[in-house]
C-alpha positions as CSV (number, residue, x, y, z in Angstrom):
1,X,8.3,27.6,0.3
2,X,6.7,25.3,-2.2
3,X,4.0,27.0,-4.2
4,X,1.6,24.4,-5.7
5,X,-0.5,24.7,-9.3
6,X,-4.0,25.1,-8.1
7,X,-7.3,25.8,-10.2
8,X,-6.0,29.5,-10.6
9,X,-2.4,28.7,-12.0
10,X,0.7,29.1,-9.1
11,X,-1.1,29.1,-5.9
12,X,-1.2,27.6,-2.4
13,X,-3.1,23.8,-3.2
14,X,-3.6,20.4,-1.6
15,X,-1.5,18.7,0.1
16,X,-1.4,14.4,0.7
17,X,1.3,15.4,3.4
18,X,1.3,18.6,5.5
19,X,4.2,21.0,5.1
20,X,5.7,22.8,8.2
21,X,3.2,24.4,9.9
22,X,5.4,28.0,9.6
23,X,5.3,27.2,5.8
24,X,2.1,26.7,5.4
25,X,0.6,29.8,7.6
26,X,3.3,32.2,5.2
27,X,1.9,30.6,2.1
28,X,-1.6,31.5,3.3
29,X,-1.0,34.9,4.6
30,X,0.9,35.8,1.0
31,X,-2.3,34.4,-0.6
32,X,-4.6,36.6,1.3
33,X,-2.5,39.6,0.4
34,X,-3.5,41.8,-2.9
35,X,-3.7,39.7,-6.1
36,X,-0.6,39.7,-8.1
37,X,0.3,41.9,-10.3
38,X,0.4,41.8,-14.3
39,X,4.2,40.2,-14.4
40,X,3.6,38.1,-11.5
41,X,0.2,36.4,-12.8
42,X,1.8,36.0,-16.3
43,X,4.8,34.2,-14.6
44,X,2.5,32.3,-12.5
45,X,0.5,31.2,-15.8
46,X,4.1,30.2,-18.2
47,X,4.7,28.4,-14.7
48,X,1.7,26.6,-14.2
49,X,1.7,25.3,-18.2
50,X,5.1,24.2,-18.0
51,X,4.3,22.2,-14.7
52,X,1.3,20.6,-16.8
53,X,3.5,19.9,-19.8
54,X,5.9,18.0,-17.6
55,X,2.9,15.9,-16.0
56,X,1.5,14.6,-19.3
57,X,5.1,13.0,-20.5
58,X,6.0,14.5,-23.5
59,X,9.2,12.3,-23.9
60,X,6.8,9.2,-24.4
61,X,4.6,10.7,-26.7
62,X,7.2,9.0,-28.7
63,X,5.5,5.6,-28.4
64,X,2.3,6.8,-30.5
65,X,5.0,7.1,-33.6
66,X,3.4,3.5,-33.5
67,X,0.6,4.9,-35.2
68,X,2.6,5.6,-38.1
69,X,4.2,2.0,-38.4
70,X,1.5,0.4,-40.9
71,X,0.8,3.3,-43.2
72,X,4.8,3.8,-43.2
73,X,5.0,-0.1,-43.8
74,X,2.6,0.0,-46.6
75,X,4.5,3.1,-47.8
76,X,1.3,5.0,-48.1
77,X,1.6,7.3,-45.2
78,X,2.7,10.5,-47.2
79,X,-0.3,9.9,-49.4
80,X,-2.7,13.0,-49.3
81,X,-5.8,11.0,-48.1
82,X,-3.5,9.3,-45.6
83,X,-2.0,12.7,-44.1
84,X,-4.8,14.0,-42.2
85,X,-6.1,10.5,-41.5
86,X,-2.8,9.7,-39.3
87,X,-2.5,12.7,-37.9
88,X,-5.7,12.9,-36.0
89,X,-5.0,9.2,-35.0
90,X,-1.6,10.0,-33.6
91,X,-3.3,13.0,-31.9
92,X,-6.1,11.4,-30.7
93,X,-3.7,8.8,-29.1
94,X,-1.7,11.4,-27.3
95,X,-4.3,13.1,-25.9
96,X,-5.6,9.4,-24.4
97,X,-2.4,8.3,-23.5
98,X,-1.4,11.9,-21.8
99,X,-4.9,11.6,-20.1
100,X,-4.1,7.5,-18.6
101,X,-0.5,9.2,-17.5
102,X,-2.6,11.9,-15.2
103,X,-5.1,9.5,-13.6
104,X,-2.2,7.1,-12.9
105,X,0.4,9.4,-11.7
106,X,-2.3,10.1,-8.8
107,X,-3.0,6.8,-8.2
108,X,0.4,6.3,-7.5
109,X,1.7,9.2,-6.1
110,X,2.5,7.6,-2.9
111,X,4.6,4.8,-4.6
112,X,6.1,7.2,-6.9
113,X,7.7,9.4,-3.9
114,X,10.2,6.3,-3.0
115,X,11.3,6.0,-6.9
116,X,14.4,7.8,-7.7
117,X,13.3,9.0,-10.9
118,X,9.5,9.1,-10.5
119,X,9.5,11.0,-7.4
120,X,10.2,14.2,-9.7
121,X,7.1,13.8,-11.4
122,X,4.9,17.0,-10.6
123,X,2.0,15.1,-9.2
124,X,4.1,12.7,-6.7
125,X,6.1,15.9,-6.0
126,X,3.8,18.1,-4.5
127,X,3.7,20.7,-7.2
128,X,0.6,19.6,-9.3
129,X,-2.8,19.4,-7.3
130,X,-4.4,16.0,-7.6
131,X,-7.9,18.1,-8.8
132,X,-6.3,19.6,-10.9
133,X,-4.3,16.9,-12.7
134,X,-7.9,14.6,-13.0
135,X,-9.6,17.8,-14.4
136,X,-6.7,18.1,-17.1
137,X,-6.6,14.3,-17.8
138,X,-10.9,14.5,-18.0
139,X,-10.3,17.3,-20.3
140,X,-7.5,15.2,-22.3
141,X,-9.8,12.0,-22.6
142,X,-12.7,13.8,-23.7
143,X,-10.7,15.6,-26.8
144,X,-9.0,12.1,-27.7
145,X,-12.0,10.4,-28.1
146,X,-13.8,13.1,-29.7
147,X,-10.9,13.2,-32.4
148,X,-11.0,9.3,-33.2
149,X,-14.8,9.4,-33.3
150,X,-14.3,12.3,-36.2
151,X,-12.2,9.4,-38.0
152,X,-15.1,6.5,-37.6
153,X,-16.4,3.9,-35.5
154,X,-13.2,1.4,-36.1
155,X,-10.8,3.8,-34.8
156,X,-12.9,4.7,-31.8
157,X,-13.1,1.1,-30.7
158,X,-9.9,0.9,-31.1
159,X,-8.9,4.1,-28.6
160,X,-11.8,3.3,-26.7
161,X,-10.6,0.2,-26.1
162,X,-7.0,1.2,-25.3
163,X,-8.1,3.6,-22.9
164,X,-10.2,1.3,-21.0
165,X,-7.1,-1.1,-20.8
166,X,-4.8,1.7,-19.9
167,X,-7.6,3.2,-17.3
168,X,-7.8,-0.8,-15.8
169,X,-4.3,-1.2,-15.3
170,X,-3.9,2.3,-13.2
171,X,-6.6,1.2,-10.9
172,X,-6.3,-2.5,-10.6
173,X,-4.5,-4.9,-13.4
174,X,-1.0,-3.0,-12.2
175,X,-1.1,-5.8,-9.3
176,X,-1.4,-8.7,-11.1
177,X,2.2,-10.2,-12.3
178,X,2.1,-11.3,-16.0
179,X,-1.0,-9.9,-16.7
180,X,0.1,-6.7,-16.3
181,X,2.7,-6.8,-18.3
182,X,0.7,-8.1,-21.1
183,X,-1.8,-5.2,-20.9
184,X,0.9,-2.8,-21.4
185,X,2.3,-4.8,-24.3
186,X,-1.2,-5.0,-26.1
187,X,-1.3,-1.1,-26.1
188,X,1.6,-0.8,-28.0
189,X,-0.2,-3.5,-30.3
190,X,-3.4,-1.2,-30.4
191,X,-1.6,2.0,-31.3
192,X,-0.4,-0.1,-34.2
193,X,-3.5,-1.2,-35.4
194,X,-4.9,2.4,-34.5
195,X,-2.9,3.4,-37.4
196,X,-3.2,0.6,-39.9
197,X,-7.2,1.6,-39.5
198,X,-7.1,5.2,-40.1
199,X,-5.0,4.6,-43.3
200,X,-6.9,1.9,-44.7
201,X,-3.8,-0.5,-44.7
202,X,-4.4,-4.8,-43.8
203,X,-1.6,-5.7,-41.7
204,X,0.3,-8.6,-42.3
205,X,0.7,-11.5,-39.5
206,X,4.4,-10.8,-39.8
207,X,3.6,-6.9,-39.2
208,X,1.5,-8.2,-35.8
209,X,4.1,-10.4,-35.0
210,X,7.1,-7.7,-35.3
211,X,4.6,-5.4,-33.7
212,X,3.6,-7.8,-30.3
213,X,6.7,-9.2,-30.0
214,X,8.7,-5.6,-29.8
215,X,6.1,-5.0,-26.9
216,X,7.1,-7.4,-24.9
217,X,10.3,-7.3,-25.4
218,X,10.2,-4.0,-24.3
219,X,7.6,-4.0,-21.0
220,X,9.9,-7.6,-19.6
221,X,13.1,-5.2,-20.0
222,X,11.2,-2.3,-18.5
223,X,10.2,-4.5,-15.4
224,X,13.9,-6.0,-15.1
225,X,15.5,-2.4,-14.9
226,X,13.1,-1.4,-12.7
227,X,14.3,-4.3,-10.2
228,X,17.8,-3.3,-10.6
229,X,16.9,0.2,-10.0
230,X,15.9,-0.3,-6.2
231,X,17.6,-3.8,-5.5
232,X,17.1,-3.5,-2.0
233,X,13.1,-4.2,-2.5
234,X,11.7,-2.9,-6.0
235,X,8.3,-3.6,-4.6
236,X,8.2,-0.2,-2.6
237,X,8.0,1.2,-6.3
238,X,6.1,-1.0,-8.1
239,X,4.6,-4.0,-5.8
240,X,4.0,-6.1,-8.6
241,X,8.1,-6.6,-9.1
242,X,8.3,-8.3,-6.2
243,X,6.7,-11.3,-8.3
244,X,8.5,-10.8,-11.0
245,X,11.5,-13.5,-10.6
246,X,14.5,-12.3,-13.0
247,X,15.3,-15.6,-14.5
248,X,11.7,-16.0,-15.4
249,X,11.7,-12.1,-17.3
250,X,15.1,-12.8,-18.6
251,X,13.4,-15.7,-20.5
252,X,10.6,-13.6,-22.0
253,X,13.0,-11.3,-23.5
254,X,14.7,-13.9,-24.9
255,X,11.8,-15.5,-26.2
256,X,10.1,-11.7,-27.3
257,X,13.4,-11.3,-29.0
258,X,13.5,-14.5,-30.8
259,X,10.2,-13.5,-32.0
260,X,10.7,-10.6,-33.4
261,X,14.0,-11.5,-35.4
262,X,12.3,-14.2,-36.9
263,X,8.7,-12.4,-37.9
264,X,11.1,-9.8,-39.4
265,X,13.4,-12.3,-41.8
266,X,10.1,-13.5,-42.7
267,X,8.5,-10.2,-43.8
268,X,11.6,-9.6,-45.8
269,X,12.2,-13.0,-47.2
270,X,8.8,-13.1,-48.8
271,X,8.8,-10.0,-50.3
272,X,9.1,-9.5,-54.2
273,X,12.3,-10.4,-55.4
274,X,15.1,-8.0,-56.2
275,X,16.3,-5.1,-54.9
276,X,13.6,-4.7,-52.3
277,X,14.5,-8.4,-50.9
278,X,18.0,-7.4,-50.6
279,X,17.2,-4.0,-49.1
280,X,14.5,-5.5,-46.7
281,X,17.0,-8.6,-45.3
282,X,19.8,-5.9,-45.5
283,X,17.6,-3.8,-43.0
284,X,17.6,-7.0,-41.0
285,X,21.4,-6.6,-39.6
286,X,21.0,-3.5,-37.8
287,X,17.6,-4.5,-36.2
288,X,19.5,-7.7,-35.0
289,X,22.1,-5.1,-33.6
290,X,19.9,-3.1,-31.8
291,X,17.4,-6.1,-30.5
292,X,21.1,-7.5,-29.3
293,X,22.3,-4.2,-27.8
294,X,18.9,-3.8,-25.7
295,X,19.2,-6.9,-24.2
296,X,22.8,-6.0,-23.1
297,X,21.5,-2.8,-21.6
298,X,18.3,-4.3,-19.7
299,X,21.5,-6.9,-17.8
300,X,22.7,-3.5,-16.8
301,X,19.5,-1.6,-15.8
302,X,19.4,1.2,-18.3
303,X,15.9,-0.1,-19.8
304,X,14.0,1.6,-17.4
305,X,12.7,4.3,-19.4
306,X,12.6,2.7,-22.8
307,X,11.6,6.1,-24.4
308,X,14.9,7.3,-23.8
309,X,17.1,4.1,-23.7
310,X,17.9,4.1,-27.5
311,X,18.4,7.9,-27.8
312,X,20.8,7.8,-24.9
313,X,23.0,4.7,-26.4
314,X,25.5,5.5,-29.4
315,X,25.7,1.7,-30.6
316,X,21.6,2.0,-30.3
317,X,21.2,5.3,-32.6
318,X,23.6,4.5,-34.9
319,X,21.9,1.0,-35.1
320,X,18.6,2.6,-35.3
321,X,19.6,4.9,-38.0
322,X,21.1,2.5,-40.1
323,X,17.5,0.3,-40.0
324,X,15.4,3.2,-40.5
325,X,17.5,4.1,-44.3
326,X,17.2,0.8,-45.3
327,X,14.1,0.1,-44.1
328,X,12.9,3.3,-45.9
329,X,14.4,2.4,-49.0
330,X,12.7,-0.8,-48.8
331,X,9.7,0.2,-48.5
332,X,10.2,3.1,-51.3
333,X,11.2,0.6,-53.6
334,X,8.5,-1.5,-53.5
335,X,6.2,1.5,-53.5
336,X,7.9,2.5,-57.0
337,X,7.9,-1.1,-58.5
338,X,4.1,-1.4,-57.8
């Protein structure tokens, strides 16, 4: 018997596809009997919380670290006035994104059941009831908007724009080839822009080009890997995949990777001369290695989950670690000389 998370915790909840008659009847008889004891209620609450936590995709929260990109690049992320603003911006985007994930899972629950990984999501698997998922999504969206409003109108406008695009994507735009890819990529850029607003940092053209091209690279790689996950008919898990030609996605990845590397080198080359310039150029070496490795992993269909693709590959982990050290040193030297 599968017990679903309903409005009151672990209890019978509405299914999209009814189970066997005997199972449903046994569930109903168990629900009618006397209320659960304290121990059972405690375990039910813990299980409900665990299901909800999985449903909001904590592994994908790492995407919201982009909020800290501009403050880190400017070397002001640890300044006391900036810390609180950045944390609130980060939490507001995390809440907003999690609410959108739940809405998307409700809309895509039938398609997700045909996906080798997504079928385990709480909504798709039937463990989390649709009304509960939508209710939690509403709460998270309101919390995110409230936190952004507390930071001021500019951040609120960016977050609302992000939410509008993401919800439109979940409902309609995901069916439009290339436009859906652009919308997802813009979501990454808005995160970075929100961090700049929260910290009061003016972003450079190089910064915007690096973030934008990296976003296109990640999304195009994800689509290519998704095609390889279900080679017979990728449209069964994401209909728009039928309309992407592998050669077009490969071209998009190549162009995005080239723009990313060139833009980063431009940022490094135009820094003040001295140790800071040397470190900035040096940091481009591990970045290029990571980008090339990412392109290779995509050809093998291993970037379908971007949030874990880097951490599961040893070469990528080392490359990201070396880049982080050299980039941090660049920022610290610039801050000390400024």
